[in-house]
VOSE-420828 format. One line per 4 residues: number of its first residue (from 1); for each residue x negated, y negated, z of N, C-alpha, C. Coordinates in Angstrom, 2 decimals. Layout:
N
NUM> X:Y:Z:X:Y:Z:X:Y:Z; ...
This chain:
232
1> -57.16:-123.12:177.62:-57.60:-124.50:177.50:-58.58:-124.69:176.33; -59.49:-123.73:176.17:-60.47:-123.80:175.09:-60.44:-122.50:174.30; -60.40:-122.64:172.98:-60.41:-121.46:172.11:-61.23:-121.79:170.87; -62.42:-121.20:170.78:-63.30:-121.42:169.62:-63.36:-120.15:168.79
5> -63.33:-120.31:167.50:-63.44:-119.16:166.61:-64.37:-119.51:165.45; -65.40:-118.70:165.31:-66.29:-118.82:164.16:-67.06:-120.13:164.09; -67.41:-120.71:165.25:-68.10:-122.00:165.25:-69.51:-121.85:164.69; -69.82:-122.64:163.69:-71.18:-122.70:163.14:-71.70:-124.12:163.27
9> -73.03:-124.24:163.33:-73.68:-125.54:163.46:-75.01:-125.48:162.73; -75.26:-126.52:161.93:-76.52:-126.62:161.21:-77.22:-127.94:161.56; -78.53:-127.86:161.71:-79.37:-129.06:161.75:-80.17:-129.06:160.45; -79.73:-129.87:159.51:-80.37:-129.83:158.20:-80.14:-128.47:157.56
13> -81.22:-127.79:157.17:-81.12:-126.48:156.55:-81.12:-125.35:157.56; -81.33:-125.68:158.83:-81.42:-124.64:159.87:-80.06:-124.37:160.48; -79.68:-123.10:160.55:-78.43:-122.72:161.20:-78.70:-122.41:162.66; -78.02:-123.13:163.55:-78.23:-122.98:164.99:-77.18:-122.07:165.60
17> -75.93:-122.22:165.19:-74.85:-121.37:165.67:-74.29:-120.59:164.50; -74.11:-119.27:164.70:-73.72:-118.41:163.58:-72.39:-117.73:163.76; -71.35:-118.50:164.05:-70.02:-117.93:164.17:-69.68:-117.53:165.59; -69.56:-118.52:166.46:-69.33:-118.28:167.89:-67.84:-118.24:168.20
21> -67.41:-117.18:168.85:-66.04:-117.06:169.38:-66.12:-117.12:170.91; -65.35:-118.02:171.50:-65.37:-118.14:172.96:-64.08:-118.76:173.44; -63.61:-118.29:174.61:-62.43:-118.87:175.24:-62.76:-119.26:176.67; -62.04:-120.25:177.18:-62.15:-120.64:178.59:-60.76:-120.99:179.08
25> -60.39:-120.43:180.22:-59.05:-120.60:180.75:-59.03:-121.53:181.96; -57.92:-122.25:182.11:-57.73:-123.13:183.26:-57.77:-122.31:184.55; -58.49:-122.83:185.55:-58.61:-122.13:186.82:-59.61:-121.00:186.80; -60.46:-120.96:185.76:-61.47:-119.91:185.62:-62.82:-120.54:185.30
29> -63.89:-119.82:185.65:-65.25:-120.25:185.32:-65.79:-119.30:184.26; -66.16:-119.87:183.13:-66.73:-119.11:182.02:-68.21:-119.43:181.95; -69.06:-118.43:182.14:-70.50:-118.65:182.13:-71.10:-118.21:180.80; -71.91:-119.07:180.24:-72.61:-118.82:178.98:-74.08:-118.65:179.31
33> -74.61:-117.47:179.02:-75.98:-117.13:179.38:-76.80:-116.80:178.15; -78.11:-116.81:178.34:-79.04:-116.48:177.27:-80.37:-117.13:177.53; -81.42:-116.61:176.92:-82.75:-117.20:177.10:-82.79:-118.56:176.41; -83.85:-119.31:176.66:-83.99:-120.63:176.06:-84.00:-120.55:174.54
37> -83.32:-121.52:173.92:-83.39:-121.65:172.47:-82.40:-120.83:171.68; -81.41:-120.22:172.34:-80.46:-119.38:171.59:-79.23:-120.14:171.12; -79.07:-121.41:171.57:-77.94:-122.22:171.09:-76.92:-122.60:172.12; -77.18:-122.34:173.39:-76.20:-122.63:174.43:-75.91:-124.13:174.53
41> -76.96:-124.93:174.62:-76.78:-126.39:174.70:-76.15:-126.93:173.43; -76.53:-126.38:172.30:-75.94:-126.82:171.03:-74.44:-126.57:171.01; -74.00:-125.44:171.56:-72.57:-125.16:171.61:-71.86:-126.17:172.50; -72.43:-126.51:173.64:-71.81:-127.51:174.51:-71.76:-128.88:173.82
45> -72.76:-129.18:173.02:-72.75:-130.46:172.29:-71.63:-130.48:171.26; -71.35:-129.34:170.65:-70.20:-129.26:169.74:-68.91:-129.48:170.51; -68.76:-128.80:171.64:-67.53:-128.88:172.42:-67.30:-130.26:173.00; -68.38:-130.99:173.25:-68.26:-132.35:173.80:-68.16:-133.42:172.72
49> -68.37:-133.04:171.46:-68.31:-134.01:170.37:-69.62:-134.71:170.09; -70.69:-134.31:170.78:-72.00:-134.92:170.54:-72.55:-134.53:169.18; -72.25:-133.29:168.76:-72.61:-132.82:167.42:-71.36:-132.29:166.72; -71.27:-132.48:165.43:-70.15:-131.95:164.64:-70.48:-130.53:164.19
53> -69.54:-129.60:164.41:-69.78:-128.25:163.91:-69.58:-128.23:162.40; -70.21:-127.25:161.76:-70.13:-127.18:160.31:-69.12:-126.17:159.81; -68.55:-125.40:160.73:-67.53:-124.44:160.34:-66.85:-123.86:161.56; -65.71:-123.19:161.34:-64.97:-122.60:162.44:-63.90:-123.52:162.98
57> -63.16:-123.04:163.96:-62.07:-123.82:164.55:-62.30:-124.00:166.05; -61.81:-125.11:166.55:-61.97:-125.49:167.95:-60.63:-126.03:168.43; -60.01:-125.30:169.35:-58.73:-125.75:169.91:-58.90:-126.12:171.37; -58.33:-127.26:171.74:-58.35:-127.75:173.11:-56.91:-127.90:173.57
61> -56.56:-127.16:174.59:-55.20:-127.20:175.14:-54.16:-126.97:174.05; -54.47:-126.02:173.14:-53.53:-125.65:172.09:-53.53:-126.55:170.87; -54.38:-127.59:170.87:-54.41:-128.53:169.74:-55.74:-128.38:168.99; -55.66:-128.32:167.67:-56.85:-128.18:166.85:-57.63:-129.49:166.83
65> -58.95:-129.38:167.06:-59.82:-130.55:167.00:-60.49:-130.61:165.63; -60.47:-131.78:165.01:-61.12:-131.95:163.72:-62.63:-131.76:163.86; -63.27:-131.40:162.76:-64.68:-131.07:162.78:-65.55:-132.24:163.26; -65.14:-133.46:163.01:-65.95:-134.62:163.40:-65.26:-135.46:164.46
69> -64.50:-134.81:165.35:-63.88:-135.55:166.45:-64.98:-136.10:167.35; -65.08:-137.43:167.52:-66.18:-138.00:168.30:-66.03:-137.76:169.79; -67.14:-137.90:170.49:-67.18:-137.56:171.91:-66.24:-138.42:172.74; -66.07:-139.71:172.39:-65.20:-140.56:173.22:-63.73:-140.15:173.08
73> -63.37:-139.62:171.90:-62.00:-139.13:171.71:-61.79:-137.85:172.53; -62.76:-136.94:172.47:-62.65:-135.71:173.25:-62.63:-136.00:174.75; -63.39:-137.00:175.17:-63.38:-137.37:176.59:-61.99:-137.84:177.01; -61.34:-138.62:176.16:-59.98:-139.08:176.49:-58.97:-137.94:176.47
77> -59.28:-136.90:175.70:-58.39:-135.74:175.64:-58.64:-134.76:176.79; -59.69:-135.05:177.59:-59.89:-134.23:178.78:-61.16:-133.41:178.83; -62.15:-133.71:177.99:-63.41:-132.98:178.03:-64.43:-133.77:178.85; -64.87:-133.20:179.96:-65.92:-133.79:180.79:-67.22:-133.04:180.55
81> -68.31:-133.78:180.38:-69.60:-133.17:179.98:-70.70:-133.63:180.91; -71.39:-132.67:181.53:-72.57:-132.96:182.34:-73.77:-132.41:181.58; -74.52:-133.25:180.87:-75.57:-132.76:179.99:-76.81:-132.30:180.74; -77.57:-131.46:180.08:-78.87:-131.09:180.62:-79.74:-132.35:180.68
85> -80.40:-132.58:181.80:-81.18:-133.80:181.96:-80.43:-134.93:182.62; -79.10:-134.76:182.79:-78.22:-135.63:183.58:-77.86:-136.95:182.91; -78.79:-137.60:182.20:-78.50:-138.86:181.49:-77.91:-139.93:182.40; -78.49:-140.07:183.58:-78.11:-141.15:184.49:-78.67:-142.48:183.96
89> -77.91:-143.56:184.12:-78.40:-144.89:183.76:-79.25:-145.39:184.92; -80.58:-145.47:184.75:-81.46:-145.70:185.90:-81.32:-147.08:186.53; -80.92:-148.09:185.74:-80.85:-149.45:186.28:-79.48:-149.80:186.83; -78.49:-148.94:186.59:-77.17:-149.15:187.16:-77.10:-148.51:188.54
93> -76.27:-149.06:189.41:-76.11:-148.46:190.73:-75.35:-147.13:190.62; -75.39:-146.39:191.70:-74.64:-145.13:191.75:-73.16:-145.38:191.44; -72.61:-146.40:192.05:-71.19:-146.71:191.82:-70.95:-147.11:190.37; -71.82:-147.91:189.81:-71.66:-148.33:188.41:-71.78:-147.14:187.46
97> -72.69:-146.21:187.77:-72.80:-145.00:186.95:-71.49:-144.21:186.97; -70.88:-144.10:188.14:-69.61:-143.38:188.24:-68.51:-144.11:187.48; -68.53:-145.43:187.53:-67.48:-146.23:186.89:-67.58:-146.19:185.36; -68.70:-145.69:184.82:-68.79:-145.48:183.37:-67.64:-144.60:182.89
101> -67.22:-143.67:183.75:-66.12:-142.78:183.40:-64.79:-143.49:183.20; -64.68:-144.73:183.67:-63.42:-145.47:183.51:-63.07:-145.71:182.05; -64.08:-145.69:181.18:-63.82:-145.99:179.76:-62.86:-144.99:179.13; -62.70:-143.82:179.73:-61.79:-142.79:179.20:-60.39:-142.89:179.79
105> -60.19:-143.79:180.75:-58.95:-143.80:181.53:-58.12:-145.04:181.26; -56.83:-144.93:181.53:-55.96:-146.10:181.48:-56.29:-147.02:182.65; -55.86:-148.27:182.59:-56.17:-149.22:183.65:-55.64:-148.75:185.00; -54.49:-148.08:184.98:-53.88:-147.62:186.23:-54.71:-146.53:186.90
109> -55.50:-145.80:186.11:-56.28:-144.67:186.64:-57.71:-145.06:187.02; -58.08:-146.30:186.80:-59.47:-146.70:186.99:-59.80:-146.96:188.46; -60.04:-145.86:189.15:-60.45:-145.92:190.56:-61.33:-144.70:190.83; -62.17:-144.82:191.84:-63.01:-143.70:192.23:-62.30:-142.91:193.33
113> -61.88:-141.69:193.06:-61.19:-140.90:194.08:-62.08:-140.68:195.30; -61.53:-140.85:196.48:-62.29:-140.63:197.70:-62.79:-139.19:197.78; -62.09:-138.26:197.11:-62.49:-136.87:197.10:-63.91:-136.68:196.58; -64.33:-137.51:195.63:-65.67:-137.38:195.08:-66.73:-137.64:196.15
117> -66.48:-138.60:197.02:-67.42:-138.90:198.09:-67.38:-137.83:199.18; -66.25:-137.14:199.28:-66.17:-136.01:200.22:-66.95:-134.82:199.68; -66.90:-134.61:198.37:-67.65:-133.53:197.75:-69.15:-133.81:197.75; -69.51:-135.07:197.55:-70.91:-135.48:197.47:-71.15:-136.66:198.42
121> -71.26:-136.40:199.73:-71.39:-137.50:200.71:-72.57:-138.43:200.44; -73.65:-137.90:199.87:-74.83:-138.74:199.63:-74.51:-139.88:198.67; -73.55:-139.69:197.78:-73.21:-140.74:196.81:-72.53:-141.92:197.51; -71.77:-141.64:198.56:-71.16:-142.73:199.31:-72.22:-143.53:200.05
125> -73.19:-142.81:200.62:-74.26:-143.48:201.35:-75.13:-144.33:200.42; -75.29:-143.88:199.17:-76.23:-144.50:198.25:-75.54:-145.21:197.10; -74.26:-145.54:197.24:-73.51:-146.05:196.09:-74.02:-147.39:195.57; -74.78:-148.11:196.37:-75.30:-149.40:195.90:-76.78:-149.32:195.53
129> -77.34:-148.10:195.57:-78.71:-147.89:195.11:-78.72:-147.66:193.61; -79.83:-147.97:192.97:-79.94:-147.72:191.53:-80.06:-146.23:191.25; -79.45:-145.80:190.14:-79.48:-144.39:189.78:-80.88:-143.84:189.63; -81.80:-144.69:189.13:-83.17:-144.25:188.94:-83.93:-144.03:190.22
133> -83.40:-144.50:191.35:-84.06:-144.32:192.64:-83.69:-143.01:193.31; -82.73:-142.29:192.76:-82.27:-141.04:193.36:-83.20:-139.88:193.01; -83.21:-138.88:193.88:-83.95:-137.65:193.58:-83.24:-136.88:192.48; -83.91:-135.85:191.96:-83.28:-135.05:190.91:-81.97:-134.42:191.35
137> -81.95:-133.89:192.56:-80.73:-133.28:193.07:-79.61:-134.28:193.25; -79.96:-135.48:193.72:-78.95:-136.53:193.89:-78.43:-137.01:192.55; -79.30:-137.10:191.56:-78.86:-137.48:190.21:-77.93:-136.43:189.62; -78.19:-135.16:189.91:-77.31:-134.10:189.40:-75.92:-134.22:190.02
141> -75.87:-134.51:191.31:-74.58:-134.71:191.97:-73.85:-135.91:191.35; -74.61:-136.96:191.06:-74.02:-138.15:190.45:-73.48:-137.83:189.05; -74.21:-137.04:188.27:-73.77:-136.70:186.92:-72.46:-135.90:186.96; -72.36:-134.99:187.91:-71.13:-134.20:188.03:-69.98:-135.10:188.47
145> -70.24:-135.96:189.47:-69.19:-136.86:189.95:-68.72:-137.79:188.83; -69.64:-138.29:188.02:-69.27:-139.18:186.91:-68.33:-138.47:185.93; -68.61:-137.19:185.64:-67.73:-136.43:184.76:-66.37:-136.23:185.39; -66.33:-136.01:186.70:-65.05:-135.78:187.38:-64.19:-137.03:187.45
149> -64.82:-138.20:187.38:-64.07:-139.46:187.36:-63.07:-139.48:186.21; -63.40:-138.80:185.10:-62.55:-138.83:183.90:-61.34:-137.90:184.00; -61.20:-137.19:185.13:-60.09:-136.24:185.33:-60.06:-135.18:184.22; -61.16:-134.44:184.04:-61.22:-133.52:182.90:-60.30:-132.31:183.03
153> -59.86:-131.82:181.87:-59.17:-130.54:181.79:-60.16:-129.43:181.48; -61.26:-129.80:180.81:-62.33:-128.88:180.47:-63.63:-129.51:180.94; -64.34:-128.86:181.85:-65.59:-129.38:182.39:-66.74:-128.53:181.86; -67.68:-129.17:181.16:-68.84:-128.50:180.58:-70.07:-128.85:181.42
157> -70.73:-127.84:181.96:-71.90:-128.05:182.82:-73.10:-127.36:182.18; -74.13:-128.16:181.85:-75.32:-127.61:181.20:-76.49:-127.59:182.18; -76.81:-126.40:182.66:-77.95:-126.17:183.56:-77.90:-127.06:184.81; -76.83:-127.02:185.59:-76.74:-127.93:186.75:-77.72:-127.63:187.86
161> -78.38:-126.45:187.86:-79.33:-126.13:188.92:-80.77:-126.40:188.51; -80.99:-126.84:187.28:-82.36:-126.98:186.77:-83.15:-128.00:187.60; -84.25:-127.55:188.17:-85.14:-128.45:188.90:-84.58:-128.96:190.22; -83.60:-128.25:190.77:-82.90:-128.72:191.98:-83.33:-127.86:193.18
165> -83.46:-128.51:194.34:-83.84:-127.79:195.55:-82.70:-126.87:196.01; -83.04:-125.76:196.68:-82.05:-124.72:197.01:-80.82:-125.21:197.76; -80.98:-126.13:198.71:-79.80:-126.57:199.47:-78.81:-127.34:198.58; -79.31:-128.07:197.58:-78.43:-128.79:196.66:-77.77:-127.80:195.70
169> -78.51:-126.76:195.29:-77.92:-125.72:194.45:-76.72:-125.10:195.15; -76.87:-124.81:196.43:-75.76:-124.23:197.19:-74.57:-125.17:197.24; -74.85:-126.47:197.44:-73.75:-127.44:197.50:-73.04:-127.53:196.15; -73.81:-127.57:195.05:-73.21:-127.64:193.72:-72.37:-126.39:193.46
173> -72.86:-125.23:193.91:-72.09:-124.00:193.76:-70.76:-124.07:194.49; -70.77:-124.64:195.70:-69.53:-124.77:196.47:-68.56:-125.73:195.77; -69.08:-126.80:195.20:-68.23:-127.76:194.49:-67.59:-127.10:193.27; -68.38:-126.35:192.49:-67.85:-125.67:191.30:-66.76:-124.69:191.70
177> -67.00:-123.92:192.77:-65.99:-122.96:193.24:-64.72:-123.69:193.71; -64.89:-124.83:194.37:-63.74:-125.62:194.83:-62.93:-126.13:193.64; -63.61:-126.62:192.62:-62.90:-127.12:191.43:-62.13:-126.00:190.74; -62.73:-124.82:190.69:-62.02:-123.67:190.13:-60.75:-123.38:190.93
181> -60.89:-123.35:192.26:-59.77:-122.98:193.11:-58.62:-123.99:193.03; -58.92:-125.24:192.68:-57.85:-126.23:192.51:-56.95:-125.87:191.34; -57.50:-125.16:190.36:-56.70:-124.66:189.25:-56.27:-125.71:188.25; -57.02:-126.82:188.17:-56.62:-127.91:187.29:-57.47:-128.02:186.03
185> -58.55:-127.24:185.94:-59.44:-127.37:184.79:-60.07:-126.03:184.46; -60.51:-125.92:183.22:-61.36:-124.80:182.81:-62.80:-125.26:182.93; -63.68:-124.40:183.40:-65.08:-124.76:183.60:-65.94:-123.84:182.74; -66.81:-124.45:181.93:-67.79:-123.71:181.16:-69.17:-124.05:181.72
189> -69.87:-123.04:182.18:-71.15:-123.22:182.85:-72.26:-122.56:182.04; -73.21:-123.36:181.60:-74.44:-122.84:180.99:-75.49:-122.81:182.09; -76.09:-121.64:182.32:-76.95:-121.51:183.49:-78.01:-120.43:183.28; -79.26:-120.75:183.65:-80.36:-119.79:183.58:-80.52:-119.03:184.90
193> -80.10:-119.62:186.01:-80.23:-119.00:187.33:-79.18:-117.89:187.41; -79.62:-116.65:187.17:-78.69:-115.54:186.95:-77.76:-115.30:188.13; -78.30:-115.19:189.32:-77.46:-114.86:190.48:-76.42:-115.95:190.74; -76.80:-117.20:190.54:-75.88:-118.32:190.71:-74.73:-118.20:189.71
197> -75.08:-117.96:188.44:-74.06:-117.89:187.39:-73.17:-116.66:187.57; -73.77:-115.52:187.81:-72.99:-114.29:187.92:-72.06:-114.35:189.13; -72.53:-114.95:190.20:-71.70:-115.06:191.39:-70.47:-115.92:191.20; -70.56:-116.95:190.36:-69.44:-117.86:190.15:-68.50:-117.40:189.04
201> -69.01:-116.63:188.10:-68.28:-116.38:186.85:-67.03:-115.54:187.02; -66.02:-115.89:186.24:-64.86:-115.02:186.00:-65.01:-114.30:184.67; -65.60:-115.03:183.70:-65.85:-114.48:182.37:-67.29:-114.78:181.99; -67.89:-113.87:181.23:-69.28:-113.99:180.83:-69.43:-113.90:179.31
205> -70.33:-114.73:178.79:-70.75:-114.61:177.39:-72.27:-114.67:177.37; -72.88:-113.79:176.61:-74.33:-113.80:176.43:-74.62:-114.10:174.97; -75.53:-115.08:174.75:-75.90:-115.48:173.40:-77.29:-114.99:173.04; -77.44:-114.63:171.77:-78.75:-114.34:171.18:-78.77:-114.94:169.79
209> -79.76:-115.75:169.49:-79.96:-116.30:168.15:-78.69:-116.91:167.57; -78.00:-117.71:168.38:-76.84:-118.45:167.90:-75.55:-117.66:167.79; -75.54:-116.43:168.34:-74.34:-115.61:168.26:-74.02:-115.01:169.63; -72.75:-114.76:169.86:-72.33:-114.07:171.08:-72.54:-112.57:170.88
213> -73.30:-111.96:171.80:-73.57:-110.52:171.69:-72.91:-109.74:172.82; -72.35:-110.44:173.79:-71.67:-109.79:174.90:-70.65:-110.78:175.45; -69.44:-110.34:175.68:-68.44:-111.27:176.20:-67.25:-110.55:176.78; -66.69:-111.14:177.85:-65.49:-110.57:178.45:-65.41:-110.90:179.92
217> -64.43:-110.33:180.60:-64.25:-110.55:182.03:-65.44:-109.97:182.79; -65.91:-110.68:183.81:-67.06:-110.20:184.58:-66.79:-108.82:185.16; -65.55:-108.57:185.52:-65.20:-107.31:186.17:-65.43:-106.10:185.27; -65.60:-106.34:183.97:-65.79:-105.22:183.03:-67.26:-104.88:182.82
221> -68.15:-105.66:183.45:-69.59:-105.44:183.26:-70.27:-105.11:184.59; -71.31:-104.30:184.51:-72.17:-104.10:185.67:-73.23:-105.18:185.68; -73.52:-105.70:186.86:-74.49:-106.78:186.98:-75.84:-106.38:186.37; -76.26:-105.15:186.60:-77.55:-104.70:186.10:-77.58:-104.69:184.57
225> -76.45:-104.36:183.94:-76.39:-104.30:182.49:-76.50:-105.70:181.88; -75.83:-106.68:182.52:-75.91:-108.05:182.02:-77.33:-108.60:182.20; -77.92:-108.34:183.35:-79.28:-108.81:183.59:-80.25:-108.19:182.58; -80.08:-106.91:182.28:-80.95:-106.25:181.32:-80.79:-106.86:179.92
229> -79.57:-107.22:179.57:-79.34:-107.82:178.25:-80.07:-109.15:178.13; -80.14:-109.89:179.22:-80.80:-111.19:179.22:-82.31:-111.05:179.20; -82.81:-109.88:179.59:-84.25:-109.67:179.66:-84.83:-109.21:178.34; -83.95:-108.86:177.39:-84.41:-108.34:176.09:-85.09:-109.44:175.29
């Protein structure tokens, strides 16, 4: 579903990504790990079209994406993005926030699947409340549900457990595992919570200073070795 080769990214004169190679397969969870500031969020911004990469190739479902493909085009092609910080519209209701995803869909597809309310029951209870009135954990559930409204083929999740209470982390983990098991999308997870990420992952990539320094199937690595690499 996703195949990146040699992705570079610059902010002005500063190079943030230095030739990233990464793949993500449908029905698999690919976890991207690394300490703060190594370029993980920047890579997701490239993949979502929020930032244009300055070099390398990016293929989505076998099709090459142009360097400046905008985010709304990538969303229509099947890229769902849950950004760090959630970016909920605070004055819109929960339901209206979810309906933002309709902009990527044809008129026939513009409906909220009941499955989303089954995955996140609190959203059904609070669908007429303003997004800004929700707790951090509830907003995170809303951000994930909003991305799922677009029927993504590639789901990008940036730090979904950040600042979330343990019971909501467990629920989000179950939802991610359920989405994987459906086999309809590739999932790329950026995550600092090591045990959460390692437990869900099928494939692992570790970044340092804008480059991939470790990558492959989780089964080929010992948990202790990956943890040690992240502690360096």
